[in-house]
C-alpha positions as CSV (number, residue, x, y, z in Angstrom):
1,X,120.2,107.2,116.5
2,X,120.6,106.4,120.2
3,X,122.0,103.5,122.6
4,X,119.8,102.0,124.8
5,X,121.8,99.6,126.9
6,X,124.7,99.4,124.6
7,X,122.3,98.1,121.5
8,X,122.3,100.8,118.6
9,X,118.6,101.4,117.8
10,X,117.5,103.8,114.7
11,X,114.4,105.5,114.8
12,X,112.0,106.1,112.8
13,X,113.2,104.6,109.5
14,X,112.0,104.1,106.3
15,X,112.1,101.0,104.9
16,X,112.8,101.8,101.5
17,X,113.1,98.4,99.3
18,X,112.9,94.6,98.9
19,X,116.6,92.8,99.5
20,X,116.4,89.4,99.1
21,X,116.1,86.3,101.8
22,X,112.9,88.1,103.3
23,X,114.9,91.0,104.0
24,X,114.2,94.4,103.1
25,X,116.3,97.5,103.2
26,X,116.7,101.0,104.4
27,X,119.5,103.5,103.9
28,X,121.0,105.4,106.7
29,X,123.7,108.4,105.5
30,X,124.9,106.0,103.0
31,X,124.6,103.0,104.9
32,X,122.6,100.0,103.9
33,X,120.5,98.6,106.8
34,X,119.0,94.8,106.2
35,X,115.9,94.5,108.1
36,X,113.7,91.5,108.6
37,X,109.7,91.4,109.4
38,X,109.2,94.4,107.4
39,X,108.1,95.6,104.1
40,X,109.0,98.5,101.9
41,X,106.7,101.1,103.2
42,X,107.2,100.5,106.9
43,X,108.2,103.1,108.8
44,X,110.1,101.4,111.8
45,X,112.3,101.5,114.9
46,X,115.6,99.4,114.4
47,X,117.5,97.5,116.6
48,X,120.8,96.4,115.1
49,X,122.6,93.2,115.9
50,X,125.4,93.0,113.5
51,X,127.1,96.5,112.2
52,X,130.3,97.3,109.7
53,X,131.3,100.0,108.3
54,X,129.2,99.8,105.0
55,X,126.2,97.9,106.4
56,X,124.3,96.0,109.1
57,X,121.6,94.1,109.9
58,X,118.6,94.5,112.4
59,X,115.1,93.7,113.8
60,X,112.1,96.0,113.7
61,X,111.9,96.8,117.5
62,X,108.6,98.5,116.8
63,X,106.4,99.5,113.7
64,X,105.7,103.3,113.8
65,X,103.6,103.5,110.7
66,X,102.3,100.6,108.7
67,X,103.0,100.2,104.8
68,X,100.1,101.0,102.6
69,X,101.1,97.7,100.7
70,X,100.2,95.7,103.8
71,X,97.2,93.2,104.0
72,X,96.0,91.0,106.7
73,X,97.8,87.9,107.5
74,X,95.1,84.9,106.9
75,X,96.7,82.6,109.1
76,X,96.5,82.9,113.2
77,X,99.8,81.6,113.2
78,X,101.4,84.1,111.0
79,X,104.8,85.7,112.4
80,X,105.0,82.8,115.3
81,X,105.6,79.4,113.1
82,X,108.3,81.1,110.8
83,X,106.8,80.0,107.5
84,X,104.9,81.8,104.9
85,X,107.1,84.9,106.0
86,X,105.1,87.0,103.3
87,X,101.6,86.5,103.9
88,X,101.6,90.4,104.8
89,X,101.8,91.4,101.2
90,X,99.3,91.2,98.4
91,X,100.5,88.2,96.6
92,X,100.9,90.6,93.1
93,X,103.6,92.7,95.3
94,X,105.2,89.5,96.2
95,X,105.6,88.2,92.6
96,X,107.3,91.9,92.2
97,X,109.5,91.7,94.6
98,X,110.7,87.9,93.6
99,X,110.9,89.0,90.0
100,X,113.3,91.7,91.3
101,X,115.4,89.5,93.5
102,X,116.2,87.5,90.3
103,X,117.2,90.5,88.6
104,X,119.1,92.2,90.7
105,X,121.3,88.8,91.8
106,X,121.9,88.1,88.1
107,X,123.4,91.4,87.3
108,X,125.3,92.0,90.4
109,X,126.5,88.6,91.0
110,X,126.7,86.9,87.5
111,X,127.8,90.0,86.0
112,X,127.3,88.3,82.9
113,X,125.1,90.0,79.9
114,X,121.3,89.0,80.4
115,X,118.6,89.2,77.9
116,X,115.5,90.3,79.0
117,X,113.6,88.7,81.8
118,X,110.3,87.5,81.2
119,X,107.6,88.1,83.7
120,X,107.3,86.1,87.0
121,X,105.3,82.8,86.3
122,X,102.9,83.0,89.5
123,X,100.7,80.2,91.4
124,X,96.7,79.8,90.5
125,X,96.6,78.8,93.7
126,X,98.3,80.8,96.7
127,X,96.4,78.3,99.8
128,X,96.8,74.7,100.1
129,X,99.3,74.1,97.6
130,X,102.2,71.6,98.6
131,X,101.8,68.4,98.5
132,X,104.4,67.6,101.3
133,X,104.5,68.3,104.8
134,X,106.2,67.3,107.5
135,X,104.9,67.9,111.4
136,X,106.9,67.6,114.8
137,X,105.3,66.3,118.0
138,X,106.7,68.0,121.1
139,X,106.6,68.1,125.1
140,X,107.4,71.5,125.1
141,X,105.1,74.4,123.5
142,X,106.6,77.6,122.2
143,X,105.2,80.3,123.6
144,X,105.6,84.0,122.0
145,X,107.5,86.6,123.7
146,X,104.7,88.6,124.2
147,X,102.5,86.0,125.4
148,X,105.3,85.0,127.9
149,X,105.6,88.2,129.3
150,X,101.9,89.0,129.7
151,X,101.9,85.9,131.2
152,X,105.0,86.7,133.8
153,X,103.0,89.9,134.5
154,X,99.7,88.0,135.2
155,X,101.7,85.8,137.7
156,X,101.0,82.6,135.5
157,X,102.6,79.6,135.8
158,X,104.9,79.6,132.4
159,X,106.4,76.2,133.0
160,X,103.2,74.3,133.0
161,X,102.0,75.8,129.9
162,X,105.3,75.2,128.1
163,X,104.8,71.3,129.2
164,X,102.6,70.8,126.9
165,X,102.3,67.9,124.6
166,X,101.8,69.8,121.1
167,X,102.1,69.1,117.4
168,X,102.9,71.9,114.7
169,X,106.4,73.2,113.7
170,X,109.4,74.1,115.3
171,X,109.3,77.6,116.3
172,X,112.1,80.1,114.1
173,X,115.6,79.8,115.5
174,X,114.3,77.4,118.0
175,X,115.2,73.7,118.4
176,X,113.4,72.4,121.0
177,X,109.7,74.0,120.9
178,X,107.4,73.1,118.6
179,X,104.2,75.9,118.0
180,X,100.7,74.4,118.5
181,X,99.1,74.8,115.0
182,X,95.4,74.7,114.6
183,X,95.1,74.8,110.8
184,X,98.0,75.4,108.3
185,X,97.0,76.6,104.8
186,X,99.9,75.1,103.1
187,X,98.7,71.6,102.3
188,X,94.7,70.5,102.0
189,X,92.7,68.0,104.3
190,X,93.1,65.7,105.3
191,X,96.1,67.3,106.6
192,X,95.0,69.9,109.7
193,X,92.4,66.8,110.7
194,X,95.1,64.3,110.6
195,X,97.7,66.1,112.4
196,X,94.9,67.4,115.5
197,X,93.3,64.4,115.3
198,X,96.7,61.9,116.0
199,X,97.7,64.5,118.7
200,X,94.0,64.6,120.2
201,X,94.3,60.4,120.4
202,X,97.7,60.5,121.8
203,X,97.3,62.6,124.6
204,X,94.0,61.0,125.5
205,X,95.9,57.6,125.5
206,X,98.7,59.5,127.4
207,X,101.5,58.7,124.5
208,X,104.9,60.3,125.6
209,X,105.1,63.3,123.0
210,X,109.1,63.8,121.9
211,X,111.6,66.0,124.0
212,X,114.0,67.1,121.6
213,X,116.3,68.3,124.4
214,X,116.2,65.6,126.7
215,X,116.3,63.1,123.6
216,X,113.2,61.4,125.5
217,X,109.5,60.6,124.3
218,X,107.7,57.9,121.7
219,X,106.1,60.2,119.2
220,X,108.1,62.5,117.0
221,X,107.2,63.1,113.5
222,X,104.5,62.7,110.8
223,X,104.9,63.2,107.2
224,X,101.6,64.0,105.1
225,X,102.0,63.6,101.3
226,X,98.8,64.4,98.9
227,X,98.5,64.0,95.3
228,X,96.3,65.0,92.6
229,X,95.8,61.7,92.3
230,X,93.6,61.7,95.0
231,X,96.2,59.6,96.8
232,X,97.2,59.9,100.6
233,X,100.6,59.0,102.8
234,X,101.2,59.0,106.2
235,X,104.4,58.4,107.9
236,X,104.7,58.1,111.4
237,X,108.0,58.5,112.7
238,X,108.3,57.1,116.5
239,X,111.5,57.2,118.4
240,X,111.4,53.0,119.5
241,X,109.4,50.4,119.1
242,X,105.7,50.0,121.4
243,X,104.0,47.4,120.1
244,X,100.5,48.2,122.3
245,X,100.9,52.0,121.4
246,X,101.2,51.3,117.8
247,X,98.5,49.0,117.3
248,X,96.1,51.6,118.8
249,X,97.1,54.8,116.9
250,X,97.5,52.5,113.5
251,X,94.1,51.0,114.2
252,X,93.0,55.0,114.9
253,X,93.9,56.4,111.9
254,X,92.9,53.5,109.5
255,X,89.0,53.9,111.3
256,X,88.9,57.5,111.5
257,X,90.9,58.7,107.9
258,X,89.9,55.9,105.6
259,X,91.3,58.4,103.0
260,X,94.6,57.5,103.7
261,X,95.8,54.9,101.3
262,X,98.9,54.2,102.2
263,X,100.1,54.3,106.1
264,X,103.9,53.6,107.3
265,X,106.0,54.0,110.5
266,X,109.8,54.7,110.6
267,X,111.8,54.3,114.0
268,X,114.2,57.2,114.4
269,X,116.0,56.4,117.7
270,X,118.9,59.3,116.8
271,X,119.1,62.9,117.8
272,X,118.2,64.1,114.3
273,X,115.2,64.1,112.6
274,X,116.4,62.9,109.4
275,X,114.9,59.5,108.0
276,X,117.0,59.3,105.1
277,X,119.2,56.8,106.5
278,X,116.3,55.0,107.8
279,X,113.5,52.6,106.5
280,X,110.1,53.1,106.8
281,X,107.8,50.2,107.2
282,X,104.4,49.5,105.5
283,X,101.5,49.3,107.8
284,X,99.2,48.8,104.9
285,X,98.9,50.3,101.6
286,X,101.5,49.9,98.4
287,X,104.1,52.2,100.5
288,X,104.0,54.7,97.9
289,X,101.6,56.9,95.9
290,X,101.3,57.9,92.6
291,X,101.9,61.8,91.5
292,X,100.8,63.0,87.7
293,X,102.8,65.2,85.6
294,X,100.4,66.1,82.6
295,X,100.3,62.5,81.3
296,X,103.3,61.0,83.0
297,X,103.0,59.1,86.1
298,X,105.3,59.1,89.2
299,X,106.5,56.6,92.1
300,X,106.9,58.4,94.8
301,X,108.1,56.9,98.1
302,X,108.6,58.1,101.6
303,X,111.9,59.0,101.2
304,X,111.7,60.2,97.2
305,X,112.4,64.0,96.1
306,X,109.9,65.3,94.5
307,X,108.4,69.2,93.2
308,X,106.4,69.9,96.6
309,X,104.2,72.3,94.9
310,X,102.7,69.4,91.7
311,X,101.1,72.4,89.6
312,X,103.5,74.7,89.7
313,X,106.1,72.0,89.0
314,X,104.4,71.3,86.0
315,X,104.6,74.6,84.9
316,X,108.4,75.0,85.9
317,X,108.9,71.4,83.9
318,X,107.4,72.7,80.9
319,X,109.7,76.1,80.6
320,X,112.6,73.5,80.9
321,X,111.0,71.5,77.9
322,X,110.5,74.6,75.9
323,X,114.0,76.3,76.6
324,X,115.6,72.7,75.7
325,X,114.1,73.2,72.5
326,X,114.2,69.6,71.3
327,X,112.9,68.3,68.0
328,X,113.4,64.7,68.5
329,X,117.0,64.0,67.7
330,X,119.1,65.5,70.8
331,X,120.5,63.4,73.6
332,X,119.5,64.9,76.4
333,X,121.7,64.8,79.9
334,X,119.5,65.0,83.0
335,X,122.4,66.1,85.4
336,X,121.1,66.1,89.4
337,X,118.0,63.6,87.7
338,X,116.9,62.5,91.0
339,X,114.0,60.4,90.5
340,X,113.8,61.3,86.8
341,X,111.6,63.7,86.7
342,X,112.4,66.6,84.5
343,X,114.2,63.7,82.0
344,X,110.9,61.6,82.0
345,X,108.7,64.8,81.5
346,X,111.0,65.9,78.3
347,X,111.5,62.2,77.3
348,X,108.8,62.3,74.2
349,X,110.6,65.1,72.1
350,X,114.0,63.7,73.1
351,X,116.0,61.0,71.2
352,X,117.4,59.9,74.3
353,X,118.0,60.6,77.7
354,X,120.5,60.0,80.1
355,X,120.2,60.6,84.0
356,X,122.6,61.1,86.5
357,X,122.3,61.4,90.4
358,X,124.5,60.5,93.3
359,X,121.9,58.5,95.3
360,X,121.5,55.3,94.4
361,X,118.0,55.3,96.0
362,X,117.0,57.5,93.6
363,X,118.2,56.2,90.7
364,X,116.2,53.5,91.2
365,X,113.0,55.6,91.5
366,X,113.8,56.9,88.2
367,X,114.2,53.5,86.7
368,X,110.6,52.2,87.8
369,X,109.3,56.4,87.1
370,X,110.4,55.7,83.6
371,X,108.8,51.7,83.5
372,X,105.9,53.1,84.6
373,X,105.3,55.2,81.5
374,X,106.7,52.8,79.4
375,X,109.6,55.0,78.1
376,X,112.1,52.9,76.5
377,X,114.9,56.1,75.7
378,X,116.0,56.8,79.2
379,X,119.3,55.3,81.1
380,X,119.8,56.3,84.5
381,X,123.4,56.0,86.1
382,X,124.4,56.4,89.7
383,X,127.2,58.4,90.5
384,X,129.0,61.9,90.1
385,X,129.2,63.5,86.7
386,X,132.7,64.1,86.9
387,X,133.5,60.5,87.2
388,X,130.7,59.5,85.1
389,X,130.9,61.7,81.7
390,X,134.0,60.6,80.2
391,X,135.0,60.1,76.7
392,X,134.7,56.2,77.3
393,X,131.1,57.0,78.6
394,X,130.0,59.5,75.8
395,X,131.2,57.2,72.9
396,X,128.9,54.6,74.4
397,X,125.9,56.8,75.0
398,X,126.6,59.9,72.7
399,X,127.7,63.5,74.0
400,X,124.9,65.6,74.7
401,X,123.2,68.0,72.5
402,X,121.0,69.4,75.5
403,X,122.7,69.6,79.2
404,X,119.6,69.8,81.9
405,X,121.0,70.6,85.4
406,X,118.7,71.1,88.3
407,X,121.2,71.7,91.4
408,X,120.3,72.0,95.5
409,X,120.5,75.4,97.0
410,X,124.2,75.2,97.2
411,X,124.6,75.3,93.1
412,X,127.1,73.4,90.5
413,X,130.2,72.8,92.1
414,X,133.1,74.2,90.6
415,X,134.1,70.6,89.1
416,X,131.2,70.4,87.5
417,X,130.8,73.7,86.2
418,X,134.4,73.1,84.6
419,X,133.5,69.5,83.5
420,X,130.3,71.4,81.4
421,X,133.3,73.8,79.9
422,X,135.1,70.8,79.2
423,X,131.9,69.3,78.1
424,X,130.5,72.1,75.4
425,X,127.0,71.0,74.8
426,X,125.3,73.1,72.2
427,X,122.5,74.4,75.1
428,X,122.3,74.1,79.0
429,X,119.0,74.6,80.5
430,X,119.6,75.5,84.3
431,X,117.0,75.1,86.7
432,X,117.3,76.7,89.9
433,X,116.1,77.4,93.5
434,X,118.5,80.0,94.1
435,X,119.1,82.5,91.8
436,X,122.1,84.0,94.3
437,X,124.2,80.4,93.6
438,X,123.0,80.1,89.8
439,X,124.2,83.5,89.4
440,X,127.6,82.9,90.9
441,X,127.4,79.6,88.3
442,X,126.8,82.0,85.6
443,X,129.6,84.1,86.2
444,X,131.7,80.6,85.7
445,X,129.9,79.7,82.8
446,X,129.7,82.4,81.0
447,X,133.3,82.1,79.8
448,X,131.6,80.1,76.8
449,X,128.3,80.4,77.0
450,X,125.6,83.1,76.6
451,X,122.6,83.7,78.8
452,X,119.3,83.3,76.0
453,X,116.5,83.2,78.1
454,X,115.1,83.6,81.7
455,X,112.5,82.7,83.5
456,X,111.1,82.8,87.1
457,X,108.5,80.8,88.4
458,X,106.8,81.3,92.1
459,X,106.8,77.6,93.9
460,X,106.0,78.9,96.9
461,X,103.6,81.7,97.5
462,X,104.0,83.9,100.7
463,X,107.6,82.9,101.2
464,X,110.4,85.0,99.8
465,X,111.6,81.4,98.0
466,X,112.1,81.4,94.4
467,X,112.9,79.5,91.0
468,X,114.1,80.3,88.2
469,X,114.8,78.9,84.8
470,X,117.8,80.2,82.6
471,X,118.4,78.9,78.8
472,X,122.7,79.1,78.0
473,X,124.1,78.2,74.5
474,X,127.7,77.7,73.4
475,X,128.8,80.7,71.9
476,X,130.3,80.9,68.5
């Protein structure tokens, strides 16, 4: 260990294992060091940016020896755009580390007795698996540090290169510059053709690209949704109305990309990119697309939440349905039901589905999806579970035999966990996109529930994200 310019640098450090959230670990004199952008087996010099008594965090200053586990990333933008952090790992290794992550957090945080964890369900398709992607248009191009230094060394004008209209993803940790993406491997065509074609057309016609720091410019974002049914939705986000430019752009899209079945635009004059409080306008088409899971159809509008990986989503829901152990007699409560996808997916084996969700637009979609599938045994309610699930409500709809929860990354609210302990449903299926918060919730639910089954599912190949399904049964 030595210090350089007051910065602690650890030399020739062997990365021993994977930790979580995309970081790996090394151990130095009994101290655990979490390192990003490396894989087990690498030997690196690590610069620390945080150091405590028992642990530290750092990044690789240089890699002295590459791990035998590494493979060559297939994307030219790997390591720059911030996505697909694990392309340098063989997929089998990715699955191994994700399985390890689930087991480790459940044991370390959950502190409840666990059954044997089933082998993770991997993805059949590890490229072009996303049904939804969002791109940003920017007046500022991101230049990687090594390229930037080389340009300075060669005396090139870095400012003129930075001030370039580009389309892609915001660089990791940078809010005002976008990586110019040529080909993204996350979503099937015509996603790349759309992004590159629209960007080229906009540059040709001198449309202004958005400057996030100055909050100026016209062309902001685009969202592409591609369904397995063949339907394609494109939502163009603009900073303000400009009738001439809009007509030019929309005519171009309709002529050059006839496979787009519905085109929308959204005006966003705010200082953030969120469109959930805005209203998309239909240019042509239905204004939504229809996706299928098994034989169930789901209407997806521009602001709908839907599982981003359709084929893996089908596997995830199948596991949840199997864990529910339905016989046709059960009243099933689908909490955090969103647009009703899980409830509808399991409805054929249940007596009744009760969906609860705080977002009213999602409940409207859930009701439409139930009608679309001619399902009569579902009821959906807008509101907080704490307020809705009262004794009077149970008397009306029946107490749940099975509860399915699929919360956001923050996990269950403490009050909901307390409510679940009060309700005492015989069986709970907990679907999680964050095993760490799931483990925390299990510790609380462990007062009355035992974990019977655990099934990790990989929804996002080449990333560190992992979904996990757990079956809980009321203790005797």
